[in-house]
N, C-alpha and C positions, 0 to 999 in steps of 0.2 A: 251414366255411361253405357250401361248394357243395352239400353234402348237404342244405341247407335252402333253397336258392335257389329251388326249385321253388314255393314258396309255403307255404300255410297250411291247406289244405282236406283233407289226407289223412284226418284222423280227425273230420272234421266230422260232427255228428250224435251223436257218442260221448256216452254218458251217464255214464261213470265220471271221477272226478277225475284219474286218471292219464292218461286220453285227452285230457281238456281240457288238461292241463299240457302234454302233448306238442305238442298242436296250438298253445298259446301260445308254447312254445319255437321252433317252426317259424316263427311269425309274427314273433317278435322277431329271430330270425336272419336272416330275409329283409329285415327293415327296417333291419338293421345297427345296432341300438340297442346301447348299452354296458350297459344294464340286463339284468336276468335274469328268468325266469319267477317266480321265488319272490318277488322285489321287487315285481313288478307285482300278484300275488296279495295280498301284504301291503298294498300300497297301497290295493287294492280293499277290503279289509276296513276299513281306516282310513277311507276315503272313506265306506263304508256306515254306519259308526257315526256319523260326523259329520253326514251327510245324514239319518240317521234322527233324531238329537237335534233338528236343526234343524226337520224336519217335525212332530216330536211337540210342540215348543213352539208353532210357527206353528199347528198344528191345534187345539190345546188352547185357545189364545186365541181363535181365530175360530169353531170349531165345537164345542168341548167335548172331554171326556176320552176318549170311545170313538172319535169320529172322529179326534182327534189321534193316538191309539195306532195306529189302523189306518194313517193316513197316515205315521207314522214307520216302521212295518214295511214297508210298501209302498215308501217312498222309499229306505229303507236297502238293501233286496234290489235295487232297480233300480239304485242308484248301485254296488253291488258287481258286478252283472252288466255294468254299462256299462264299468267300468274293466277287468274281466277280458276282455271281448270287444272291447274298443276296438283293440288291436294286431291282432287277427284281422281286424277290419274294415279297418283301414288297409292291412294286407298284401294284402287281396283288392283294394283300389282300386289299389294299386301294380302288383299282377300284371296287372289289367286293363289299365292303361296300357302295361305291358311288352309284353304280347301284341299290342297294337296295332302294334308295331314288327316283328313277324314277317314280313309281306310284304316290307317294305323289307331286312330281314337276309337272307331267303332270295334276294331279287333280287341283292343284292351278291354272295352265293355263286355265283349263276348267272353273273353277268357275269364275275366273276374266273376262273371254270372255262372259260368260253369262250376266254379268252386264254391260259390255261395249265392243262390238266387235273390240277391237283394240289390234293386236298383240304386239304392242310396250308396251302398259300399262300392258298387261298380263305378258309378259316376264319380264318386271321390277318387278312386283309384285311377281312372282314366284321366281324370284332370290334373292329378299331382304328378303323374309319371310322363306328362307331355309337356311341350314347349310350344310357344307361339300363340297367336291371337285365338285360335279354335279352343285349345286347352285352357287359356286364361279366361276365356268367356264362359266355358262349362264350370270352371271353378267359381266364378262370380255367381252364377245361377245355383250351384250347390251350396254356396254359403248363404244365399238369400233364403233357401228353403230348408235350412239345417234344423229349424224348429217347426217345420210344417208337415203336412201329410204327403208331399210329393218330393221327388228328388231333384227337380228343376231340369230334368231331361227333355220334358215336352216343351217347355218354354225355349230352351235352347235350340232345339230342333226347328221350331217355329221361326225363330230369329234368322237361322241361316238357310231355312228351306227355300227362300225365294231364289237364291243363288245355286242351290244344290238340292233338288227335290228329294234325291235318294236319301238324304239324311234324316228327313222326316219319316219315310217308309222305315228305315232301320231303327229309329228310336220306337216307333210303334211296336215292331216286332220284339225289341228288347224288353219293353214294358210288358208285352204279352207274356213273353217267356217267364217273367217273374211270377206270374200268377198261374202259369200252365202247370199240369201234373208232369213229374219227372220224365215220363216216356215221350212227352211231346215237347219238352223244354229244348232239348238239343236241335231238333228240327227247326224250331223258332230262331234260335241263335245262329244256326248255319244259314237260314234265309237272310238274317239281318246283314250278315258280313257278305253274302252273295250279291245282295242288293246294293251295297255300297260299291263293291268291285266292278259290277256290270254297269251301274251308273256312271262311274268314273270312265270306264272304257267307252261307252256310247257317247259321252259328252266329248272326249278326245277325239273319236272318230269323225264326229259332226263338225268340229273345229277344223281339222285337217282338211276336210273337204270344203268347208267355207273359206279357208285362208288361201287356197290354190290360186284363186283369181286375184285377189289383191297383192299377193307376192309377186306373181307375174306381171302385173301392172307396175309395181315397184321396180322390178327387174328391168322392165322395157324402158319406162320413163325416167328411171333415175340412174341407170347404167348404160344400156344399149344406145339410147337416142342421144344422150350428152356426148358419149364418145364418138358416135357417128358424127355429130356437129363438128367436133375437134377436126376431124378429118376434112371437113368442108372449109375450114377456115383458110388453109392456103389457097384452095380454088377462088373463094370469095376475094381474097386480097389480089389474086392474079387477074380477076376480072374487073378490077377496079372499084370494088366496094370497100369503103373504108370501114374498118372494125376497130374501135378504140379499145386499148387494153382494159379501161375501166369498166366497160360493158362486159367483157369476157370474165374479168374478176368477179364483177358482181353477180353474174349468173352462176358461175362454178363454185365460188367460194362463200356465197351467202345464201342465194335463192335456192340452189339445188340442195345443199346440206340441211337448210332448215326444213325443206320439203320432206327430205328423207327422214329427219327426225320425227317430224309430225306423223308421217305414215308408220315409222317403226313404233312410237308410241301408241297409236291407234291399234295396230296389230297386238302388241303385248297386252294391252287393256282388255282385248277381246278373248284371249286365252281363258278357258273355264276353271282348269286346275293346273297346277304346276308341281313337279317334285323336285324341290330345289335341295341341294346337299346341306348338311348342317352348317349353320353360320359360325365361322371361326372369328372370334372377337380379337382385337388387339392386345386385351389383357391376358390372353392365354399364355401359359408359361413356356410354351415352346414357339412363341412368336416374338423374337426380339424386334426392337426398334431399329430398322435398317433404313430410314429415310435418308441419312447423310450418306450412308454407303451407296444408295441407289442414285443419288444425285452425282456422286463422284463417277460412278460407272457409266450413267447416262451421259455425263460431259465428255468423259474419256473416249467411250465408244463413237459418240457423235463427231467428235473432232477427227477421229481416225476414218470414219466413214466419210465425213465432208472432204477431208484432204484426198482420199482414195477416189472418190467420185469426180472431184474436180480436175484430178490429173489423169485419171483413166478414161473418163466418159466425156464430160464437157464442163467448162468452168461453171456454167449456170446450175449444173447438177449438185454442187457442193452443199448449199443449204438443204436441199432435198434429202440428200443421203444423210446429212448430220440430224436433221430432225426426225425422220422416220426411224432411223437405227437407234439414235439416242434416246428418244422416248420409249420406244419398245423395250430396250434393255433395262431402263429404269423401272419400268412397270414389272417386268419379270423379277427383278431383284426385290423389289418391294413386297410382292405377293408370294414369292417362292416358299418362305416358311409356312404361310397359310396353307398353300398348296400342298406341302408335305404333310401337315396335320391332317388336312381333307383326305389325302391318299391313305393314311393311316386308319382313319375313322371308316372309310369305305371298305378297307380291307377287313376291319373288325366286323363290320355289318354284315359283310358277304359270307363270313364264317359262322354267323349265329344259328343259322338253321341246323347245320350239322352239330353243333356243340348242344343245342336243346334236343336233338334227337338222342345224342348219348346221355345227357342228363336225364331226360324224361324217362327213357328206358330203364336206367338204373333206378330211378326212384320208384317206378312202377314195380320193380321187382324187390322193393324193400330196402334199398340202399339210401343212407341219409343223402341230403342234398350236398352237404359239405364234402362228402367223399365223392359224389358223382361229379362235382366240380372239378375236383382234383383229376378224376378219370379223364374227363374231357380235356383238360390241360395236357395230359400225358399222350392221348391219341391224336390231338389235331396239331398241325403245324401252322406256321404263319403267325399273324398278328392276333387272331383269336384264341389260339392255343396258348400263347404267351400270356395274354390277359387272364385266362382261366387258371394257367398254373401259378401266376403270382398270386391271384386271389386265394387259391387254395393254400399257398405257402404262408400268406398272411393269416389265414384263419386258424392253421395250426401252431403258428408260432405265437400270435397275439391272443389267442383264444377269444376271437370276436365273432359276431355272427355274420351271415352271408352278406347283408347289405353293407355292413362296415367293411368287410374284406374287400369288396369291390369299390365302394364310393367314399370310404373314410379318407382321412388325411393321408396322402402318400399312397391311395389305393390305385391299382392299375387303370381303373375306369373313372376316377375322380376328375381327370381333365379331357375326357371324351365327350364332347358336346353332341352326343346323339340321343334323340328321344327313344329310338329303338333299344340301344344299349341300356339306358336307364330303366325303360319299361320291362326289359327282360330281368334285370336285376331285381326290381321290385317284385315281379313275379316269382322269381327264384326265393325271395325272402318269405313271401307267403307260403310257397310250397314247403319251405323248411318248417313251418308251423303245421301245416296240413298233414304232411307225411305222405304216406304211399298213394292215396287217392289223387294227390297232385300230379302224379305221373303222367297220366293220360292228357291232362291239361298242358303240360310242358311239351308233349308231343304234338299237341294241337297247335302250340305256339310255333313250333318249328315249321308245320305246314303253312301256317299263317305267314311267317316271315318269307317263306319261299315264294308264296303267291304275290306278296307285295313286290319282292324283287322282279318277278315275272311282269306284273303290272307296269313297273317303271320301265323295264326294257322294252315292253310292247310300246309303250307310249313314245319313247325315243325312236323306235323302229318306224312307227307312223309317221313321225315328223322328220325322218331323215331325208326324205326327197326334198323337203323344203329347206331344212337347215344346211344339208350338204351342199346344195346350189348356192346358198348365200356364202358359206364360207369359201368355197372355191372361187366364187366371183370376187369376193373381198380380197383374196391372198394372191390369185393368180390371174383370173381371166381379165378383170379390169385393168390391172397394171400392165398386162401384155399389151393389151389393144391401146391403152393410152401411150406407152412407149413407142409403139410402131406408128401411131398417129403423128406424134411429135417428130419422128425421124421422117416421115413423109414431108412434113413442113420444112425440114432442113432441106430435103432434096429439092423442093420448090424453091426455096430461098437460094440455093446455089445456082439457079439459072441465071440469076443476076448477082451483082456484086454489092447492090445496096440494100439487099433484104427483101422482104415480101413486097414492099412498095415499088421496088425497081422492076420486079415481075409484072406488077399491074401496069406500070409505064409502058413496058415492052408490049404488052397485050394491046393497050389502046393506040399507041404511037411508036413503032418500031423505029421510025427515022430519028426520033428525040433521043435515042440512046446512042452513045459514041461506042468506038471500038472497044473500049475497055469496059463497057457495060454499065457505065454510070449515066445519070440523067442530070442535065443542067437544071438547077434549082433557082427558083425565085425565093424571096423572103418567106412568103406565106407558105410556099411548098416545103422549105426547109423546116418550118414549125410542124408542119403535118407529119414530116418524117420522124420528128423527134418522138411524136405521140403514136406512130405506128406500131402495130403488133409485130414484134420481132420474135424470132424463134426462142432466144432465151427466156423472154417474157412468157411466151406460150408454154414452154417446157416447165416453167416453175409453177404456173397456174394449174396446169393439168397434173403435175406432181403433187401439189398440196391437195388437190381433189381427189387423187388416188389415195392419199393417206387418210382423208377424211372417210372416203367409202370404206376402206379397210376397217376403220375403227366402228363406224356406224353399222355396217352390214354384220360384222363379227358380233357386236353386242346384241343386234336383233336376233341372229341365229341362236346365240348362246340362251337368250331370254326365252325364245320359243321352246328350246329343246328342254332346259333345266329350270326355267325361272330365272329372274334376274338377280342372280347372286353375284355380289361384288367380286368375290374373290375369283371365281371362274371367268367372269367377264373380263376383268383387269388381266389376268393370265393370258387368256386367249387373244385379247387385243394386243398384248406385249409380244406375242408370237407373230401375229398377223402383220403388225407395222413394219418390222424389218423385212419380213418376206416380201410384202407388197412393194416396199421400196426398192428392194434388190431387183425383184422381177421388172419393175418398171425401167429401172436404169439399164439392165441387160437387154431388155427388149429394145430400147432406144439404140443402144451400141450395136446390137446384132442387126436390126433392120436398117440402120445407117450404114453398116458395112455392105449390106446386099444392095442398097440403092445408090 
């Protein structure tokens, strides 16, 4: 298992089946799936056959035999490729999240080495106080070398060095510090942490520079161009060019969303490191099961939004308002408890540097760690001060040690799923045994935690230009343009009384239109009218496309900014969908009033 823990990209770009299978095996092993590469390949072939048949049937019914056959072949091959590459993409995302923990892991190594220059103990401490693939892999290497002459740190660094070279350099410096004299040890450890932080900053800066072009292309071809083509549909109909609704629906509801999803997945897989928030699981005591409540809220708000849209905007807008607002409200209700827990965790983490400054200063002056924790709780406000105050009270009342006071049953930090909080508590427990010499190490921890916060803020600031544009486009700009273009189509349709097809007839043969604006129809012409692209159909197609854009672009922006965290992605999509839906319908109503 450890041989595969480094990820999935060693054979990326290989063209042979053997190389692809090897890459797939590495990805499955890294994801710790029970399945095998052969089963995934077989499932991909089955999915390709099923998808191909579905596309053939739909294509033949909507566009004819030739187009249906091409759609079947294309859809089948795309499904096969998606299933085969899916594990590789998921492994890339997981590795990106894992590498975001590198500065924290190296920081814990450095802090433990300052107390005791033993790489074995430092590796054990860093592995046991962390979460995620990186800490788990380090723990495996540590257990493998428990009876050997090495700590496993070198093998661990070699395994991950292909994706993050700075980790190898930091590992070398940590091992060098173990054998260095005391006067040079601190310099080696400082350099190890600085190497990791600077490596992370450099790789993020390179990624931001490289991603500008692809994001601009996605913005142009996935948003601007399709919306511009929507504006041309009324003109095409007026000029006599028939545009079947099936072609528009296939392009805007299938081809474009699939293309956007593929582009978004590619961009997310290229991010070198991410700093996702702590994962809030469904079994957390502060996360109740609210699925039924979410369904009820989603249905209720959807019905209200649908009725309001149908009566105030247009009859065709009712399903758009119901779907966009209902799904968004349901998502917010489902993830709101997790979001609340995440906000609490973030508040606790933000106060840790100040808390460690107070505790470290007291310990350096000879105050016991237990008393220093109580002093920090008295001096600090907010979530961090409350945690330290409760821990000090438990320690005095139950006569337990520092670790038990924080993380024991009913402890204030027992349900805080934060590696930083748990690592801090573990170091406090060691400081309680070491006494006064550990005060300077706790002060160093305060500086380190603050630097990690600055690193994350700098990363988000670098990506703000990209993610800000995506978020604004998803929630405001695309719905605004989409609503205005559909209103323009309504204005063109109003020229005649028969819809866009009447406008086309007026343009080609004005004499054929009577005084009422209607066109005499033959049987075949009446059939064509039935299948013409009317404004209600166009409005619904564009509305669904706007909703899909809001979801895809919001997920992409969140993934680029914070890593693909389910809680944040669902929460932001839950806000973006009602916003985009409301903007789209208001833009249609406002533009219609002006036109």
